[in-house]
Legacy VTK file of the C-alpha trace (Angstrom):
# vtk DataFile Version 3.0
C-alpha trace
ASCII
DATASET POLYDATA
POINTS 424 float
-70.297 30.740 -38.919
-67.822 29.365 -41.459
-65.415 32.195 -40.883
-65.810 31.903 -37.125
-64.844 28.095 -37.644
-61.870 29.076 -39.840
-60.448 31.543 -37.144
-60.899 28.973 -34.321
-59.029 26.242 -36.699
-56.105 28.793 -37.260
-55.861 29.618 -33.577
-55.623 25.690 -32.714
-53.101 25.143 -35.369
-50.903 28.143 -34.270
-50.870 26.790 -30.644
-50.047 23.194 -31.860
-47.442 24.536 -34.104
-45.707 26.343 -31.046
-45.697 23.010 -29.105
-44.199 21.187 -32.205
-41.503 23.631 -33.119
-40.487 23.913 -29.033
-40.497 19.980 -28.709
-38.248 19.821 -31.997
-35.738 22.537 -30.827
-35.128 21.324 -26.954
-34.445 17.598 -27.682
-31.026 17.916 -25.720
-32.968 18.992 -22.618
-34.741 15.645 -21.995
-33.623 14.051 -18.895
-34.536 11.117 -16.742
-36.236 11.608 -13.559
-34.285 8.642 -12.077
-31.043 9.156 -10.116
-27.989 8.271 -12.318
-26.099 5.215 -10.990
-22.198 5.090 -10.977
-20.882 2.217 -13.152
-18.133 1.504 -10.614
-20.642 1.155 -8.069
-22.163 -1.936 -10.088
-18.682 -3.160 -10.826
-17.872 -3.377 -7.202
-21.069 -5.214 -6.609
-20.323 -7.659 -9.255
-16.857 -8.276 -7.689
-18.409 -8.988 -4.465
-21.335 -11.135 -5.674
-20.464 -12.771 -9.012
-20.210 -16.422 -8.511
-17.611 -16.986 -11.426
-15.254 -14.617 -9.940
-15.750 -16.052 -6.610
-15.056 -19.428 -7.967
-11.596 -18.041 -9.217
-10.705 -16.665 -5.884
-11.441 -19.848 -4.187
-9.463 -21.842 -6.847
-6.473 -19.358 -5.697
-7.118 -20.047 -1.969
-6.905 -23.732 -2.941
-3.708 -23.526 -4.657
-2.230 -21.581 -1.483
-3.159 -24.771 0.483
-0.636 -26.768 -1.545
2.220 -24.716 -0.504
2.371 -26.488 2.948
1.859 -29.673 1.426
4.792 -29.458 -0.967
7.129 -28.056 1.993
6.350 -31.241 4.281
8.303 -34.368 4.585
6.953 -37.768 3.983
5.257 -39.264 6.705
7.210 -41.664 8.855
6.806 -45.229 8.434
5.873 -47.452 11.624
5.821 -51.208 11.512
5.198 -54.048 14.036
6.292 -57.555 13.575
5.494 -60.604 16.033
7.544 -63.766 15.763
5.358 -66.808 15.566
8.406 -68.979 16.167
10.671 -66.995 18.545
14.098 -66.323 17.275
16.505 -67.703 19.997
19.349 -65.630 20.719
21.928 -65.785 23.423
20.112 -63.503 25.660
16.688 -65.004 25.141
14.112 -65.463 22.344
12.912 -62.493 20.224
8.989 -61.974 20.485
8.361 -58.898 18.612
9.930 -56.037 16.729
9.052 -52.389 16.343
10.319 -50.148 13.753
10.197 -46.488 12.654
11.535 -44.986 9.731
11.839 -41.165 8.204
12.834 -40.721 4.734
14.439 -37.298 3.657
14.533 -36.262 0.094
17.851 -35.005 -1.323
18.868 -31.547 -0.031
17.170 -28.578 -1.686
14.182 -30.892 -2.932
11.783 -29.503 -0.406
12.605 -26.080 -1.116
12.384 -26.495 -4.849
8.766 -28.253 -4.283
7.740 -25.387 -2.288
8.744 -22.670 -4.772
7.084 -24.601 -7.352
3.694 -24.567 -5.329
4.251 -20.855 -4.342
4.573 -19.833 -8.041
1.550 -21.741 -9.105
-0.418 -20.021 -6.253
0.994 -16.611 -7.623
-0.184 -17.523 -11.141
-3.504 -18.608 -9.972
-3.975 -15.004 -8.376
-3.289 -13.497 -11.805
-6.037 -15.722 -13.181
-8.186 -14.141 -10.618
-7.193 -10.642 -11.357
-7.711 -11.083 -15.158
-11.434 -12.525 -14.435
-12.222 -9.699 -12.336
-11.048 -7.271 -15.048
-12.961 -9.135 -17.744
-15.966 -8.913 -15.495
-15.691 -5.132 -15.297
-15.652 -5.149 -18.792
-18.562 -7.265 -19.362
-20.478 -5.057 -16.709
-19.671 -2.051 -18.819
-20.597 -3.711 -22.225
-24.033 -4.732 -20.535
-24.494 -1.446 -19.130
-24.238 1.008 -21.860
-26.651 -0.817 -24.136
-29.266 -0.145 -21.508
-28.329 3.629 -21.758
-28.861 3.298 -25.647
-32.128 1.542 -25.218
-33.404 4.272 -22.671
-32.308 7.060 -25.200
-34.145 5.308 -27.943
-37.374 5.023 -25.817
-37.174 8.823 -24.956
-36.545 9.600 -28.586
-39.274 7.445 -29.999
-41.666 8.848 -27.358
-40.632 12.546 -28.413
-41.212 11.377 -32.085
-44.764 9.861 -31.397
-45.681 13.246 -29.578
-44.558 15.321 -32.578
-46.292 13.041 -34.935
-49.540 13.383 -33.025
-49.190 17.158 -33.405
-48.574 16.949 -37.114
-51.643 14.729 -37.313
-53.897 17.177 -35.482
-52.376 20.001 -37.726
-52.936 17.972 -40.980
-56.408 16.966 -39.844
-57.320 20.549 -39.007
-56.155 21.679 -42.424
-58.065 19.014 -44.219
-61.221 19.928 -42.351
-60.703 23.712 -43.249
-60.368 22.442 -46.935
-56.579 23.790 -46.596
-54.901 20.616 -46.969
-55.337 16.783 -48.269
-56.299 13.600 -46.970
-53.093 12.304 -48.084
-51.180 14.376 -45.459
-53.370 12.924 -42.872
-52.700 9.286 -43.982
-49.017 9.810 -44.215
-48.420 11.056 -40.713
-50.957 8.419 -39.413
-48.735 5.772 -40.949
-45.801 7.210 -39.387
-47.420 7.532 -36.022
-48.404 3.877 -36.096
-44.587 3.043 -36.881
-43.545 5.029 -33.950
-45.996 3.621 -31.434
-45.099 -0.033 -32.585
-41.331 0.771 -32.272
-41.793 2.292 -29.073
-43.820 -0.845 -27.591
-40.891 -3.229 -28.958
-38.185 -0.870 -27.445
-39.906 -1.246 -23.923
-40.121 -4.842 -24.279
-36.389 -5.259 -25.259
-35.260 -3.593 -21.920
-36.243 -6.519 -19.702
-33.773 -8.923 -21.356
-30.987 -6.353 -21.235
-31.780 -5.911 -17.530
-31.934 -9.540 -16.837
-28.505 -10.010 -18.415
-27.090 -7.191 -16.509
-28.420 -8.314 -13.075
-27.192 -11.897 -13.486
-23.771 -10.568 -13.895
-24.277 -9.004 -10.485
-25.786 -12.385 -9.403
-29.176 -10.414 -8.512
-32.783 -10.966 -8.986
-33.332 -10.584 -12.730
-36.123 -7.800 -12.057
-33.833 -5.927 -9.732
-33.863 -2.216 -10.660
-30.928 -0.936 -12.838
-30.519 2.887 -12.942
-28.416 4.101 -15.744
-27.038 7.651 -16.231
-29.064 9.619 -18.467
-26.386 11.511 -20.083
-22.753 10.497 -21.325
-19.860 12.398 -22.433
-16.903 11.566 -25.018
-13.499 12.908 -23.949
-11.168 12.520 -26.787
-8.373 11.305 -24.416
-6.150 8.568 -25.910
-5.360 5.566 -23.645
-1.639 5.017 -24.007
-0.229 1.702 -25.166
2.605 2.163 -22.368
0.612 -0.064 -19.869
-0.406 -2.618 -22.354
2.267 -4.996 -21.766
2.973 -3.817 -18.099
1.177 -5.492 -15.114
-1.140 -7.283 -17.279
-2.483 -10.274 -15.355
-2.415 -12.647 -18.240
1.317 -11.797 -19.209
2.137 -11.926 -15.493
0.374 -15.434 -15.131
2.447 -16.843 -17.926
5.578 -15.255 -16.903
5.112 -16.870 -13.361
4.167 -20.061 -14.821
7.177 -19.983 -16.868
9.317 -19.445 -13.880
7.496 -22.121 -12.036
8.192 -24.618 -14.896
11.973 -23.934 -14.454
11.735 -24.662 -10.815
9.902 -27.829 -11.900
12.827 -28.817 -13.862
15.095 -28.322 -10.953
12.627 -30.352 -8.610
12.716 -33.109 -11.255
16.577 -33.250 -11.120
16.319 -33.255 -7.306
13.761 -36.134 -7.087
16.236 -38.198 -9.488
18.850 -37.984 -6.626
19.102 -40.621 -3.659
16.841 -40.451 -0.546
18.287 -40.798 2.699
16.341 -42.443 5.695
17.002 -42.719 9.501
15.043 -45.107 11.743
15.034 -47.257 14.924
14.247 -50.868 15.470
13.144 -52.040 18.949
13.142 -55.691 19.590
11.441 -57.466 22.443
13.441 -60.215 23.892
12.114 -62.677 26.841
14.533 -63.979 29.492
16.004 -67.271 29.088
14.787 -69.763 31.881
17.111 -72.555 31.081
20.302 -70.644 32.219
21.448 -67.527 33.574
23.516 -65.240 31.189
24.619 -61.655 31.286
21.899 -59.155 29.845
19.474 -61.905 29.943
15.993 -60.859 28.403
17.440 -57.329 27.497
15.381 -55.857 24.802
17.438 -54.701 21.783
17.631 -51.236 20.165
19.195 -50.867 16.800
19.534 -47.200 14.657
19.212 -47.717 11.001
20.262 -45.628 7.879
18.393 -45.955 4.585
19.153 -44.962 1.175
16.596 -44.821 -1.604
18.393 -45.739 -4.863
16.725 -43.980 -7.919
17.517 -46.747 -10.399
14.660 -46.383 -12.754
15.502 -42.952 -14.515
12.843 -42.953 -16.948
10.337 -41.259 -15.001
12.645 -38.572 -13.839
14.055 -37.865 -17.318
10.417 -37.560 -18.465
9.538 -35.318 -15.588
12.407 -33.112 -16.639
11.538 -33.211 -20.335
7.979 -32.165 -19.586
9.153 -29.065 -17.708
11.321 -27.920 -20.592
8.356 -28.531 -22.980
6.097 -26.403 -20.641
8.706 -23.664 -20.693
8.392 -23.666 -24.472
4.719 -23.597 -24.250
4.547 -20.845 -21.896
6.834 -18.671 -23.942
5.007 -19.175 -26.947
1.880 -18.740 -25.214
3.141 -15.077 -23.873
4.262 -14.312 -27.321
0.756 -15.136 -28.796
-0.927 -13.204 -26.060
1.252 -10.102 -26.717
0.206 -10.331 -30.392
-3.394 -10.554 -29.294
-3.070 -7.609 -27.112
-1.573 -5.406 -29.524
-4.097 -6.270 -32.198
-6.914 -5.976 -29.799
-5.664 -2.507 -28.767
-5.430 -1.272 -32.077
-8.865 -2.365 -33.173
-10.361 -1.154 -29.894
-8.616 2.309 -30.208
-9.659 2.585 -33.643
-13.283 2.031 -32.720
-13.081 4.723 -30.104
-11.658 7.210 -32.469
-14.283 6.223 -35.345
-17.175 6.835 -32.732
-15.563 10.157 -31.793
-15.788 11.140 -35.343
-19.425 9.948 -35.819
-20.304 11.595 -32.640
-19.151 15.008 -34.048
-20.710 14.330 -37.498
-24.039 13.422 -35.809
-24.038 16.569 -33.668
-23.384 18.735 -37.025
-26.152 16.819 -38.792
-28.713 17.008 -35.804
-27.883 20.926 -35.799
-28.337 21.232 -39.563
-31.495 19.005 -39.715
-33.165 20.803 -36.933
-32.812 24.072 -38.790
-34.211 22.629 -42.042
-37.123 21.094 -40.130
-37.676 24.586 -38.459
-37.803 26.325 -42.007
-40.083 23.668 -43.470
-42.462 23.844 -40.512
-42.575 27.730 -40.935
-43.098 27.295 -44.762
-45.883 24.504 -44.325
-47.415 26.914 -41.666
-47.717 29.644 -44.148
-48.476 27.894 -47.467
-49.501 24.455 -46.549
-47.166 22.865 -49.033
-44.304 20.409 -48.574
-45.896 18.509 -45.770
-44.282 15.390 -47.050
-40.841 16.802 -46.774
-41.521 17.853 -43.166
-42.277 14.244 -42.427
-39.128 12.999 -44.023
-37.086 15.518 -42.285
-38.595 14.758 -38.989
-37.647 11.032 -39.414
-34.196 12.051 -40.704
-33.708 13.989 -37.475
-34.916 11.009 -35.372
-32.548 8.759 -37.206
-29.477 11.108 -36.382
-30.467 11.068 -32.855
-30.680 7.420 -32.521
-27.345 7.119 -34.376
-25.838 9.575 -31.914
-26.911 7.462 -28.885
-25.462 4.276 -30.536
-22.313 5.939 -31.276
-22.118 6.906 -27.425
-22.715 3.632 -26.486
-20.169 2.028 -28.798
-17.615 4.856 -27.693
-17.929 4.037 -24.050
-17.887 0.226 -24.689
-14.559 0.545 -26.614
-13.238 2.635 -23.911
-14.013 -0.086 -21.407
-12.343 -2.616 -23.894
-9.209 -0.492 -23.810
-9.258 -0.284 -19.967
-9.433 -4.006 -19.867
-6.568 -4.492 -22.465
-4.420 -2.117 -20.581
-5.358 -3.328 -17.081
-6.674 0.282 -16.080
-9.328 -1.143 -13.849
-6.926 -1.382 -10.939
LINES 1 425
424 0 1 2 3 4 5 6 7 8 9 10 11 12 13 14 15 16 17 18 19 20 21 22 23 24 25 26 27 28 29 30 31 32 33 34 35 36 37 38 39 40 41 42 43 44 45 46 47 48 49 50 51 52 53 54 55 56 57 58 59 60 61 62 63 64 65 66 67 68 69 70 71 72 73 74 75 76 77 78 79 80 81 82 83 84 85 86 87 88 89 90 91 92 93 94 95 96 97 98 99 100 101 102 103 104 105 106 107 108 109 110 111 112 113 114 115 116 117 118 119 120 121 122 123 124 125 126 127 128 129 130 131 132 133 134 135 136 137 138 139 140 141 142 143 144 145 146 147 148 149 150 151 152 153 154 155 156 157 158 159 160 161 162 163 164 165 166 167 168 169 170 171 172 173 174 175 176 177 178 179 180 181 182 183 184 185 186 187 188 189 190 191 192 193 194 195 196 197 198 199 200 201 202 203 204 205 206 207 208 209 210 211 212 213 214 215 216 217 218 219 220 221 222 223 224 225 226 227 228 229 230 231 232 233 234 235 236 237 238 239 240 241 242 243 244 245 246 247 248 249 250 251 252 253 254 255 256 257 258 259 260 261 262 263 264 265 266 267 268 269 270 271 272 273 274 275 276 277 278 279 280 281 282 283 284 285 286 287 288 289 290 291 292 293 294 295 296 297 298 299 300 301 302 303 304 305 306 307 308 309 310 311 312 313 314 315 316 317 318 319 320 321 322 323 324 325 326 327 328 329 330 331 332 333 334 335 336 337 338 339 340 341 342 343 344 345 346 347 348 349 350 351 352 353 354 355 356 357 358 359 360 361 362 363 364 365 366 367 368 369 370 371 372 373 374 375 376 377 378 379 380 381 382 383 384 385 386 387 388 389 390 391 392 393 394 395 396 397 398 399 400 401 402 403 404 405 406 407 408 409 410 411 412 413 414 415 416 417 418 419 420 421 422 423
C-alpha cells in the first residue's frame, strides 16, 4: 500500500510540474479579455468634456468680443438745457437748448486699438491650444499607469498560481518523505506575500481610474479599457518642430506684437481728439413788437477739439508697452530654454527606457531558462528548492520592471509629443 501511495504521489507531482513549466514558459501569451481602447479616443473625449479646457476656449471667445468694442467710436453726447430765466434776443426769448456732440479720436487710433484687441484674441487662442496639448499629455500620463497596474495584477496572479503549484509539490514530497517542511514553509511565506500584493494592487486601481475619469469629466467609476499590449518603437522624435508652431512661443510672439501696437496706440491717444456737434435752441416769439424771423429757432454747428494737456498718462502708457515688449522677449527666451532642456530630458528618458526594455527582455529569457533547468533538477533530485523560489521571484521582478519601463517609455514619448506640438 505504501508503494501505491508513492506511485500516486509521483503521478500527481508530474502533472503539477507540467502545469508549472507551461505557466512559466508562456507568460507572453497572457491577454486581457477586454477590448483595447484607443488612447486618442480618450483624448478626444477629454477635449470635448474637460471643464478646464472649455474654460480656456470661453476665455478666447470672450477676448474675441473685445474686438468690436475696440473698433467702436465713443457714444455721442446729448444734452438738454432749459432757461429758467429766458435769455432775451432780438427774435425772442430763448427757452431751451438741445446739444448733440460726437468725438472722434485721431486718425488711425481706432485701427491701432482694433489691432491690439485682435492680437490679444489670437494670443488667447494659442493659450487654448497649449492647454489642449497639455491635457492630451495628462491623459497619456494617467492612461499608461493603468496599463502598468493591469500588467502587474496579471503577473502577480500568475505568480500566485505558480506558487500554489510549488506548494502542492513541496507538500507532496514532504508527505512522501522526499522533501522537508522548510520547503513547504518557504513557499507558503512567498504565497502569502503574493496574495497580499495582489489585493493591494487591485485596490490601487480605483484611484487611478478615478483620476483618469475626472480628466474626462466623467463619473469616477466609469469603465476605463486599456490596451493589454504596447510596443516600443525606437523612432527618434526630431527637434526640428520644437520651436516651430509651438503654442506657447506663438502666444508670446503675438503678445510681443500686440505690445508694439499698444505703444502705437498710446502715441495716438496722446494726440488731439476732434468733435463735431449741433446746438438747437428753441426761441419763443416776441409779443411786444414785430421783427423779421420773430420766434425762429436757432441751429448752430459746432467743432470741438480735445487737447491732451496732461501728458503723464500717455507717457506712462507708452513706457508700459515698451516694458511689456521686453518682458515678452525675455519670457520667450526663457521658454525656449525650457523647451530645449525639457526635450533633452524626455528624449534621454525615452532612450533609457528603450535600453532597459532590451535588457529586461534578455534577463527574462535567461532567467526563464535557468528556472526551467532548476525545475527539472528539483523534479529529479528534490534539491535546490530555495533556488527555484528565488529564481521565480527574480523572474517576476524582471517582468514587472519591463511593464514599468514600457509605461515610462510611452509617457516620455507623450511628453516629447507635447513639447514638439505633435498632437495636431
